C-alpha angles and dihedrals in degrees: 000000000000122000139188090265096051137036120226089257092052092050090050094047096047094043093050092047095050092045093051096043103039113014115028100078090048097053112022102083098050099031106040110151095021122111122252121202114195131194100220092202098053104022092232117136145182128217124201137147086242114060093208091056091051092047092050091050091050093047091050090058094048118004093195094049120140103227136203121188135197143161110248113244095009133097092222129034095221 
């Protein structure tokens, strides 16, 4: 979700980099096919089979979060 501080491309680049460097190896084998929603400023994330549920959980933690979402183990979320 873009914000005034980041362009869509910046959110995507930061989100993908954080996922690949810090999260992917921890979650990919047990959560393939589920959605991951990542707060690019804190590195916190939520995983759920429903992307809306993961997003709501992330927003509940930090309503002003800048979020990046992906489907674990896939090149595209949808």
